TILO-265878 format. One line per field, with one value per atom (N, C-alpha, C, O): residue in one letter; x, y, z; atom name. Coordinates in nm, 3 decimals. Example, Ala and Ser with C-alpha at 12.3 -4.5 7.8 and 13.67 -1.06 7.14 Angstrom:
<kebas>
kero [A/A/A/A/S/S/S/S] .
X [1.319/1.230/1.320/1.424/1.285/1.367/1.290/1.341] .
Y [-0.569/-0.450/-0.330/-0.332/-0.225/-0.106/0.003/0.114] .
Z [0.780/0.780/0.780/0.846/0.708/0.714/0.787/0.804] .
palum [N/CA/C/O/N/CA/C/O] .
</kebas>
This chain:
<kebas>
kero [M/M/M/M/I/I/I/I/N/N/N/N/Y/Y/Y/Y/S/S/S/S/I/I/I/I/M/M/M/M/E/E/E/E/V/V/V/V/V/V/V/V/I/I/I/I/L/L/L/L/M/M/M/M/K/K/K/K/K/K/K/K/F/F/F/F/I/I/I/I/K/K/K/K/K/K/K/K/H/H/H/H/K/K/K/K/K/K/K/K/Q/Q/Q/Q/M/M/M/M/I/I/I/I/M/M/M/M/G/G/G/G/V/V/V/V/I/I/I/I/C/C/C/C/L/L/L/L/V/V/V/V/I/I/I/I/I/I/I/I/L/L/L/L/I/I/I/I/I/I/I/I/L/L/L/L/M/M/M/M/T/T/T/T/W/W/W/W/L/L/L/L/F/F/F/F/I/I/I/I/L/L/L/L/P/P/P/P/S/S/S/S/F/F/F/F/N/N/N/N/G/G/G/G/N/N/N/N/K/K/K/K/Y/Y/Y/Y/G/G/G/G/D/D/D/D/R/R/R/R/L/L/L/L/K/K/K/K/D/D/D/D/E/E/E/E/K/K/K/K/K/K/K/K/H/H/H/H/K/K/K/K/I/I/I/I/S/S/S/S/D/D/D/D/K/K/K/K/V/V/V/V/I/I/I/I/S/S/S/S/K/K/K/K/I/I/I/I/K/K/K/K/D/D/D/D/K/K/K/K/A/A/A/A/K/K/K/K/D/D/D/D/N/N/N/N/D/D/D/D/S/S/S/S/V/V/V/V/S/S/S/S/K/K/K/K/I/I/I/I/E/E/E/E/Y/Y/Y/Y/N/N/N/N/K/K/K/K/E/E/E/E/G/G/G/G/R/R/R/R/I/I/I/I/L/L/L/L/N/N/N/N/F/F/F/F/T/T/T/T/I/I/I/I/T/T/T/T/V/V/V/V/D/D/D/D/S/S/S/S/N/N/N/N/F/F/F/F/G/G/G/G/V/V/V/V/N/N/N/N/Q/Q/Q/Q/A/A/A/A/K/K/K/K/E/E/E/E/F/F/F/F/A/A/A/A/G/G/G/G/S/S/S/S/I/I/I/I/I/I/I/I/N/N/N/N/E/E/E/E/I/I/I/I/S/S/S/S/K/K/K/K/D/D/D/D/D/D/D/D/Q/Q/Q/Q/K/K/K/K/Y/Y/Y/Y/Y/Y/Y/Y/D/D/D/D/I/I/I/I/Q/Q/Q/Q/I/I/I/I/F/F/F/F/I/I/I/I/D/D/D/D/S/S/S/S/D/D/D/D/E/E/E/E/K/K/K/K/S/S/S/S/E/E/E/E/Q/Q/Q/Q/Y/Y/Y/Y/P/P/P/P/I/I/I/I/I/I/I/I/G/G/G/G/Y/Y/Y/Y/K/K/K/K/S/S/S/S/K/K/K/K/S/S/S/S/S/S/S/S/D/D/D/D/S/S/S/S/V/V/V/V/N/N/N/N/Y/Y/Y/Y/G/G/G/G/I/I/I/I/A/A/A/A/G/G/G/G/G/G/G/G/N/N/N/N/N/N/N/N/G/G/G/G] .
X [1.817/1.889/1.884/1.779/2.047/2.037/2.083/2.204/1.997/2.025/2.022/1.938/2.185/2.246/2.261/2.306/2.208/2.231/2.406/2.467/2.450/2.566/2.611/2.724/2.530/2.539/2.548/2.637/2.463/2.467/2.591/2.651/2.655/2.784/2.895/2.960/2.936/2.994/3.001/3.108/2.901/2.860/2.902/2.955/2.896/2.955/3.077/3.129/3.157/3.250/3.359/3.458/3.332/3.384/3.378/3.464/3.214/3.236/3.329/3.365/3.372/3.454/3.572/3.640/3.619/3.751/3.779/3.891/3.654/3.689/3.691/3.794/3.629/3.595/3.770/3.793/3.862/3.951/4.079/4.146/4.091/4.159/4.320/4.414/4.338/4.514/4.507/4.553/4.467/4.463/4.444/4.461/4.404/4.397/4.506/4.557/4.551/4.678/4.795/4.879/4.795/4.901/4.928/5.037/4.778/4.755/4.818/4.900/4.771/4.828/4.985/5.056/5.031/5.202/5.258/5.339/5.203/5.267/5.228/5.309/5.103/5.116/5.202/5.239/5.240/5.306/5.510/5.593/5.517/5.638/5.637/5.736/5.540/5.603/5.576/5.573/5.550/5.537/5.647/5.696/5.744/5.844/5.961/6.035/5.965/6.065/6.019/6.113/5.873/5.882/5.929/5.983/5.927/5.954/6.133/6.190/6.193/6.295/6.366/6.488/6.340/6.342/6.336/6.410/6.243/6.174/6.290/6.348/6.298/6.385/6.512/6.571/6.556/6.697/6.788/6.863/6.767/6.835/6.886/7.007/6.825/6.862/6.978/7.036/7.011/7.105/7.251/7.353/7.258/7.381/7.424/7.525/7.347/7.464/7.624/7.698/7.638/7.766/7.800/7.895/7.688/7.693/7.635/7.521/7.713/7.640/7.577/7.507/7.616/7.530/7.422/7.332/7.398/7.241/7.265/7.371/7.158/7.201/7.188/7.098/7.288/7.305/7.446/7.499/7.493/7.599/7.607/7.710/7.497/7.457/7.509/7.529/7.525/7.593/7.744/7.808/7.791/7.900/8.045/8.147/8.008/8.096/8.136/8.237/8.020/8.025/8.083/8.106/8.120/8.180/8.282/8.306/8.373/8.471/8.538/8.526/8.636/8.772/8.862/8.873/8.931/9.024/9.205/9.249/9.243/9.409/9.475/9.536/9.438/9.526/9.489/9.564/9.329/9.281/9.308/9.288/9.352/9.406/9.548/9.587/9.660/9.776/9.778/9.830/9.687/9.686/9.699/9.807/9.548/9.572/9.712/9.777/9.714/9.887/9.969/10.054/10.003/10.093/10.093/10.195/9.936/9.907/10.005/10.071/9.964/9.995/10.164/10.223/10.244/10.335/10.400/10.480/10.352/10.409/10.389/10.455/10.320/10.233/10.315/10.273/10.471/10.555/10.489/10.528/10.345/10.279/10.216/10.179/10.207/10.139/10.208/10.262/10.209/10.316/10.265/10.332/10.100/10.054/9.935/9.858/9.903/9.690/9.722/9.823/9.634/9.564/9.443/9.407/9.385/9.265/9.180/9.241/9.053/8.995/8.863/8.805/8.799/8.627/8.605/8.669/8.477/8.378/8.276/8.247/8.181/8.103/8.031/8.026/7.974/7.998/8.013/7.952/8.122/8.214/8.338/8.418/8.374/8.534/8.588/8.566/8.686/8.769/8.902/8.969/8.920/9.062/9.144/9.097/9.259/9.267/9.410/9.479/9.418/9.513/9.600/9.553/9.762/9.795/9.892/9.968/9.877/9.948/10.068/10.111/10.118/10.205/10.109/10.019/10.160/10.069/10.072/10.014/10.123/10.141/10.012/9.922/10.046/9.947/9.803/9.741/9.768/9.594/9.538/9.566/9.441/9.311/9.261/9.219/9.240/9.174/9.223/9.166/9.397/9.486/9.444/9.399/9.457/9.381/9.265/9.267/9.168/9.000/9.075/9.066/9.136/9.114/9.200/9.124/9.321/9.344/9.278/9.296/9.194/9.094/8.979/8.947/8.940/8.861/8.923/8.849/9.090/9.136/9.165/9.194/9.148/9.122/8.964/8.945/8.898/8.747/8.720/8.627/8.785/8.837/8.887/8.850/8.968/9.024/8.934/8.963/8.808/8.690/8.599/8.598/8.506/8.422/8.322/8.276/8.246/8.127/8.043/7.947/8.035/7.910/7.962/7.882/8.067/8.081/8.118/8.160/8.110/8.100/7.923/7.884/7.869/7.737/7.668/7.552/7.771/7.742/7.796/7.725/7.914/7.974/7.961/7.966/7.942/7.979/8.153/8.226/8.177/8.326/8.351/8.286/8.449/8.473/8.606/8.673/8.663/8.773/8.839/8.812/8.946/8.978/9.124/9.203/9.123/9.261/9.306/9.233/9.466/9.485/9.652/9.717/9.684/9.794/9.963/9.923/10.092/10.127/10.214/10.311/10.160/10.170/10.035/9.931/10.067/9.937/9.910/10.012/9.764/9.783/9.569/9.474/9.593/9.458/9.362/9.248/9.378/9.301/9.266/9.173/9.357/9.362/9.296/9.269/9.279/9.159/9.055/8.986/9.022/8.896/8.862/8.947/8.700/8.654/8.540/8.449/8.589/8.466/8.413/8.472/8.264/8.211/8.147/8.123/8.131/8.038/7.947/7.988/7.841/7.742/7.678/7.628/7.658/7.622/7.536/7.512/7.473/7.386/7.375/7.273/7.534/7.542/7.652/7.727/7.700/7.762/7.873/7.971/7.877/7.954/7.999/7.928/8.159/8.186/8.155/8.230/8.043/8.087/8.204/8.282/8.217/8.341/8.333/8.282/8.390/8.342/8.501/8.595/8.467/8.628/8.568/8.449/8.706/8.677/8.627/8.682/8.569/8.590/8.512/8.518/8.422/8.387/8.426/8.353/8.574/8.626/8.576/8.588/8.531/8.449/8.554/8.497/8.640/8.753/8.815/8.909] .
Y [4.588/4.710/4.789/4.825/4.824/4.866/5.037/5.057/5.154/5.285/5.290/5.247/5.384/5.447/5.573/5.607/5.645/5.838/5.848/5.751/5.939/5.965/5.963/5.922/6.006/5.998/5.849/5.816/5.757/5.578/5.614/5.673/5.598/5.558/5.577/5.476/5.705/5.771/5.695/5.692/5.653/5.543/5.470/5.443/5.368/5.253/5.241/5.138/5.355/5.361/5.372/5.299/5.452/5.470/5.348/5.302/5.279/5.157/5.042/4.962/5.016/4.937/5.000/4.923/5.111/5.179/5.133/5.108/5.127/5.129/4.979/4.944/4.887/4.753/4.683/4.569/4.735/4.691/4.798/4.822/4.862/5.026/4.930/4.992/4.809/4.758/4.754/4.859/4.671/4.661/4.749/4.706/4.895/4.980/5.063/5.126/5.069/5.136/5.070/5.142/4.940/4.884/4.898/4.891/4.926/4.920/5.089/5.120/5.146/5.299/5.307/5.376/5.231/5.193/5.151/5.212/5.052/4.988/5.051/5.043/5.143/5.239/5.345/5.379/5.412/5.481/5.437/5.513/5.322/5.254/5.236/5.268/5.194/5.206/5.260/5.223/5.385/5.570/5.588/5.657/5.579/5.558/5.553/5.643/5.393/5.345/5.352/5.308/5.394/5.401/5.553/5.569/5.680/5.774/5.803/5.897/5.684/5.677/5.602/5.609/5.559/5.444/5.540/5.523/5.621/5.687/5.822/5.864/5.867/5.996/6.036/6.133/5.976/5.952/5.884/5.939/5.736/5.639/5.698/5.716/5.720/5.781/5.895/5.942/5.939/6.060/5.992/6.058/5.843/5.804/5.728/5.658/5.748/5.676/5.701/5.629/5.803/5.861/5.968/6.045/5.946/6.035/6.176/6.192/6.281/6.438/6.497/6.598/6.408/6.463/6.369/6.408/6.297/6.237/6.152/6.090/6.122/6.091/6.157/6.141/6.293/6.405/6.343/6.394/6.226/6.214/6.073/6.032/6.014/5.876/5.877/5.763/5.947/5.960/5.935/5.869/6.002/6.043/5.981/6.040/5.830/5.788/5.755/5.705/5.797/5.846/5.962/5.992/6.060/6.175/6.189/6.296/6.074/6.112/6.205/6.202/6.321/6.352/6.238/6.168/6.237/6.142/6.207/6.322/6.133/6.198/6.292/6.399/6.209/6.248/6.418/6.516/6.408/6.598/6.642/6.762/6.624/6.747/6.743/6.858/6.654/6.653/6.770/6.876/6.729/6.770/6.943/7.002/7.010/7.088/7.176/7.268/7.066/7.155/7.153/7.236/7.103/7.074/7.214/7.266/7.275/7.396/7.534/7.633/7.466/7.592/7.587/7.689/7.473/7.489/7.596/7.685/7.568/7.631/7.769/7.851/7.807/7.954/8.012/8.004/8.086/8.145/8.224/8.244/8.290/8.403/8.306/8.344/8.170/8.099/8.016/7.912/8.077/8.029/7.865/7.761/7.888/7.767/7.756/7.842/7.613/7.562/7.452/7.381/7.453/7.349/7.320/7.389/7.201/7.157/7.082/7.043/7.083/7.044/7.040/7.130/6.861/6.840/6.851/6.833/6.894/6.857/6.856/6.937/6.722/6.701/6.701/6.596/6.808/6.846/7.017/7.108/6.998/7.128/7.140/7.110/7.203/7.154/7.276/7.369/7.295/7.414/7.371/7.270/7.538/7.532/7.727/7.840/7.673/7.801/7.802/7.706/7.916/7.996/8.107/8.220/8.088/8.177/8.204/8.118/8.376/8.441/8.527/8.550/8.573/8.677/8.836/8.870/8.908/9.028/9.097/9.204/9.084/9.179/9.093/9.132/8.961/8.923/8.995/9.042/8.991/9.115/8.993/8.877/9.059/8.983/8.931/8.817/8.974/8.898/8.810/8.706/8.839/8.665/8.557/8.444/8.588/8.531/8.455/8.339/8.537/8.483/8.349/8.227/8.446/8.353/8.205/8.110/8.186/8.114/8.003/7.887/8.041/7.999/7.885/7.768/7.994/7.928/7.827/7.759/7.818/7.712/7.582/7.484/7.605/7.548/7.448/7.330/7.522/7.437/7.376/7.298/7.408/7.335/7.219/7.132/7.210/7.068/6.960/6.840/7.018/6.920/6.907/6.993/6.795/6.745/6.809/6.838/6.856/6.904/6.826/6.884/6.678/6.620/6.606/6.561/6.639/6.649/6.794/6.819/6.901/7.009/7.056/7.158/6.970/6.972/6.899/6.897/6.855/6.763/6.844/6.858/6.903/6.974/7.096/7.143/7.168/7.321/7.334/7.258/7.456/7.501/7.617/7.718/7.620/7.771/7.787/7.707/7.882/7.929/8.064/8.182/8.006/8.137/8.203/8.136/8.285/8.350/8.453/8.524/8.429/8.505/8.543/8.492/8.639/8.682/8.649/8.658/8.622/8.597/8.715/8.690/8.846/8.959/9.038/9.024/9.115/9.217/9.269/9.290/9.312/9.359/9.399/9.349/9.528/9.557/9.508/9.550/9.430/9.364/9.207/9.143/9.173/9.010/9.014/9.124/8.926/8.814/8.840/8.940/8.720/8.729/8.593/8.504/8.566/8.456/8.455/8.532/8.337/8.275/8.134/8.050/8.136/8.086/8.030/8.093/7.887/7.808/7.693/7.587/7.730/7.649/7.551/7.600/7.440/7.308/7.328/7.255/7.460/7.466/7.588/7.640/7.636/7.743/7.731/7.643/7.788/7.757/7.861/7.840/7.991/8.077/8.069/8.002/8.147/8.206/8.319/8.414/8.349/8.483/8.531/8.452/8.639/8.645/8.787/8.893/8.760/8.892/8.879/8.805/9.029/9.072/8.999/8.994/8.939/8.931/8.991/9.101/8.980/9.097/9.254/9.353/9.187/9.347/9.435/9.533/9.461/9.529/9.573/9.485/9.685/9.689/9.856/9.946/9.862/9.962/9.859/9.898] .
Z [8.212/8.192/8.319/8.373/8.380/8.510/8.511/8.500/8.522/8.535/8.678/8.756/8.707/8.827/8.768/8.659/8.875/8.866/8.902/8.945/8.884/8.908/9.036/9.064/9.120/9.273/9.315/9.394/9.269/9.309/9.270/9.359/9.162/9.097/9.188/9.215/9.248/9.280/9.461/9.522/9.507/9.631/9.649/9.757/9.506/9.465/9.465/9.508/9.411/9.405/9.542/9.551/9.619/9.776/9.850/9.925/9.805/9.893/9.830/9.917/9.711/9.639/9.685/9.752/9.672/9.753/9.900/9.945/9.970/10.129/10.129/10.187/10.092/10.094/10.022/10.061/9.944/9.859/9.843/9.742/10.002/10.043/10.024/9.975/10.058/10.032/9.875/9.830/9.782/9.687/9.584/9.470/9.605/9.567/9.585/9.492/9.722/9.752/9.660/9.606/9.646/9.559/9.438/9.382/9.376/9.247/9.209/9.123/9.272/9.249/9.266/9.193/9.369/9.376/9.229/9.159/9.207/9.057/8.968/8.876/8.931/8.846/8.812/8.700/8.962/8.987/8.923/8.874/8.948/9.002/8.799/8.734/8.748/8.634/8.510/8.393/8.593/8.463/8.515/8.426/8.608/8.629/8.552/8.511/8.536/8.475/8.375/8.307/8.247/8.115/8.105/7.996/8.185/8.177/8.169/8.114/8.246/8.288/8.155/8.166/8.080/8.000/7.837/7.740/7.849/7.705/7.696/7.595/7.822/7.822/7.886/7.840/7.979/8.056/7.955/7.875/7.977/7.915/7.779/7.768/7.704/7.517/7.542/7.443/7.667/7.684/7.714/7.696/7.767/7.807/7.663/7.655/7.571/7.500/7.444/7.377/7.488/7.465/7.328/7.321/7.220/7.146/7.138/7.095/7.180/7.173/7.060/7.063/6.928/6.803/6.816/6.741/6.857/6.791/6.715/6.721/6.610/6.468/6.403/6.321/6.398/6.297/6.227/6.128/6.294/6.199/6.119/6.067/6.119/6.077/5.915/5.875/5.850/5.717/5.719/5.637/5.830/5.850/5.781/5.746/5.779/5.662/5.559/5.510/5.523/5.340/5.302/5.185/5.445/5.382/5.446/5.503/5.451/5.556/5.480/5.357/5.561/5.495/5.522/5.623/5.393/5.440/5.465/5.464/5.476/5.519/5.400/5.407/5.289/5.186/5.175/5.171/5.171/5.135/5.234/5.217/5.363/5.429/5.414/5.432/5.386/5.314/5.258/5.294/5.128/4.976/5.050/5.059/5.104/5.174/5.210/5.162/5.353/5.421/5.311/5.342/5.180/5.109/5.028/4.982/5.017/4.951/5.038/5.007/5.152/5.302/5.290/5.327/5.239/5.225/5.111/5.138/4.994/4.864/4.899/4.835/4.977/4.986/5.113/5.229/5.066/5.167/5.261/5.377/5.185/5.342/5.447/5.558/5.399/5.495/5.574/5.537/5.726/5.825/5.857/5.852/5.897/5.937/5.952/5.994/5.910/5.876/5.987/5.991/6.060/6.188/6.093/5.998/6.140/6.077/6.248/6.348/6.230/6.318/6.265/6.205/6.312/6.299/6.392/6.495/6.363/6.497/6.432/6.344/6.482/6.418/6.288/6.224/6.243/6.078/6.056/6.001/6.129/6.109/6.101/6.189/5.951/5.925/5.950/5.873/6.089/6.067/6.056/6.078/5.995/5.958/6.028/6.038/6.053/6.133/6.019/5.983/5.990/5.906/5.935/5.920/5.987/6.031/5.909/5.865/5.844/5.752/5.778/5.891/5.668/5.708/5.719/5.642/5.831/5.852/5.743/5.762/5.609/5.447/5.368/5.294/5.421/5.310/5.309/5.405/5.177/5.169/5.182/5.152/5.240/5.269/5.169/5.194/5.028/4.924/4.895/4.861/4.906/4.818/5.008/4.992/5.101/5.212/5.148/5.108/5.145/5.112/4.962/4.952/4.882/4.776/4.859/4.875/4.900/4.943/5.004/4.967/5.106/5.192/5.095/5.114/4.981/4.885/4.777/4.705/4.769/4.764/4.801/4.732/4.971/5.053/5.042/5.071/5.004/5.022/4.865/4.845/4.786/4.657/4.649/4.570/4.726/4.775/4.813/4.811/4.852/4.939/4.836/4.748/4.831/4.733/4.739/4.849/4.600/4.656/4.698/4.748/4.701/4.779/4.949/5.031/4.982/5.139/5.162/5.275/5.070/5.061/5.113/5.170/5.079/5.067/5.229/5.272/5.275/5.416/5.522/5.622/5.519/5.624/5.607/5.493/5.709/5.717/5.757/5.819/5.696/5.636/5.730/5.706/5.851/5.878/5.880/5.947/5.815/5.793/5.872/5.849/5.984/6.092/5.990/5.925/5.999/5.913/6.047/6.115/6.058/6.152/6.098/6.007/6.184/6.086/6.225/6.340/6.217/6.316/6.397/6.469/6.370/6.437/6.437/6.372/6.520/6.548/6.431/6.366/6.353/6.257/6.274/6.335/6.164/6.195/6.080/6.097/5.964/5.931/5.939/5.890/6.007/6.078/6.235/6.283/6.290/6.208/6.151/6.172/6.048/5.989/5.977/5.977/5.963/6.000/5.864/5.836/5.800/5.672/5.726/5.794/5.668/5.695/5.548/5.445/5.580/5.407/5.472/5.519/5.467/5.512/5.443/5.342/5.450/5.347/5.255/5.158/5.293/5.169/5.091/5.046/5.080/5.026/4.943/4.988/4.831/4.746/4.758/4.685/4.849/4.872/5.000/5.075/5.077/5.142/5.234/5.211/5.360/5.398/5.470/5.522/5.474/5.594/5.680/5.644/5.784/5.910/5.940/5.911/6.036/6.074/6.237/6.269/6.336/6.402/6.547/6.549/6.643/6.701/6.730/6.803/6.590/6.584/6.547/6.563/6.467/6.441/6.263/6.178/6.229/6.109/6.059/5.997/6.083/6.035/5.903/5.834] .
palum [N/CA/C/O/N/CA/C/O/N/CA/C/O/N/CA/C/O/N/CA/C/O/N/CA/C/O/N/CA/C/O/N/CA/C/O/N/CA/C/O/N/CA/C/O/N/CA/C/O/N/CA/C/O/N/CA/C/O/N/CA/C/O/N/CA/C/O/N/CA/C/O/N/CA/C/O/N/CA/C/O/N/CA/C/O/N/CA/C/O/N/CA/C/O/N/CA/C/O/N/CA/C/O/N/CA/C/O/N/CA/C/O/N/CA/C/O/N/CA/C/O/N/CA/C/O/N/CA/C/O/N/CA/C/O/N/CA/C/O/N/CA/C/O/N/CA/C/O/N/CA/C/O/N/CA/C/O/N/CA/C/O/N/CA/C/O/N/CA/C/O/N/CA/C/O/N/CA/C/O/N/CA/C/O/N/CA/C/O/N/CA/C/O/N/CA/C/O/N/CA/C/O/N/CA/C/O/N/CA/C/O/N/CA/C/O/N/CA/C/O/N/CA/C/O/N/CA/C/O/N/CA/C/O/N/CA/C/O/N/CA/C/O/N/CA/C/O/N/CA/C/O/N/CA/C/O/N/CA/C/O/N/CA/C/O/N/CA/C/O/N/CA/C/O/N/CA/C/O/N/CA/C/O/N/CA/C/O/N/CA/C/O/N/CA/C/O/N/CA/C/O/N/CA/C/O/N/CA/C/O/N/CA/C/O/N/CA/C/O/N/CA/C/O/N/CA/C/O/N/CA/C/O/N/CA/C/O/N/CA/C/O/N/CA/C/O/N/CA/C/O/N/CA/C/O/N/CA/C/O/N/CA/C/O/N/CA/C/O/N/CA/C/O/N/CA/C/O/N/CA/C/O/N/CA/C/O/N/CA/C/O/N/CA/C/O/N/CA/C/O/N/CA/C/O/N/CA/C/O/N/CA/C/O/N/CA/C/O/N/CA/C/O/N/CA/C/O/N/CA/C/O/N/CA/C/O/N/CA/C/O/N/CA/C/O/N/CA/C/O/N/CA/C/O/N/CA/C/O/N/CA/C/O/N/CA/C/O/N/CA/C/O/N/CA/C/O/N/CA/C/O/N/CA/C/O/N/CA/C/O/N/CA/C/O/N/CA/C/O/N/CA/C/O/N/CA/C/O/N/CA/C/O/N/CA/C/O/N/CA/C/O/N/CA/C/O/N/CA/C/O/N/CA/C/O/N/CA/C/O/N/CA/C/O/N/CA/C/O/N/CA/C/O/N/CA/C/O/N/CA/C/O/N/CA/C/O/N/CA/C/O/N/CA/C/O/N/CA/C/O/N/CA/C/O/N/CA/C/O/N/CA/C/O/N/CA/C/O/N/CA/C/O/N/CA/C/O/N/CA/C/O/N/CA/C/O/N/CA/C/O/N/CA/C/O/N/CA/C/O/N/CA/C/O/N/CA/C/O/N/CA/C/O/N/CA/C/O/N/CA/C/O/N/CA/C/O/N/CA/C/O/N/CA/C/O/N/CA/C/O/N/CA/C/O/N/CA/C/O/N/CA/C/O/N/CA/C/O/N/CA/C/O/N/CA/C/O/N/CA/C/O/N/CA/C/O/N/CA/C/O/N/CA/C/O/N/CA/C/O/N/CA/C/O/N/CA/C/O/N/CA/C/O/N/CA/C/O/N/CA/C/O/N/CA/C/O/N/CA/C/O] .
</kebas>
């Protein structure tokens, strides 16, 4: 059995590196190139897949909000004389509804109407999507705009006054 001291091993390594200088440089260059390719493949290329939501929308096909549901919601708005317009926009896992109401329409009535919109969406879909409801009046009003938010993990809508007006 050969016993080398640490100093002897260091001296032997230096001699080996001097003797094989070109091969060592090529080996280090190859190692660096392999590391660069590996880092690019693992960290940079996945960001070019074109989906800004990643895999958060993988079950979206199971929870598609149909045009029929949206039409039903818009028909409810047409049936209510105080609601002048309703707009729908889906962004990722958030359903946005913008409701424009008459400035004389009471806040509680508007919240009730917003609740009827949410009830048109199935319970299963409500557990998949967050729902935001923006209620504004067609004229300047002290009580509007208000914003309602229902988290997918909650059964209730939380309301706040837009712009920080707490009056």
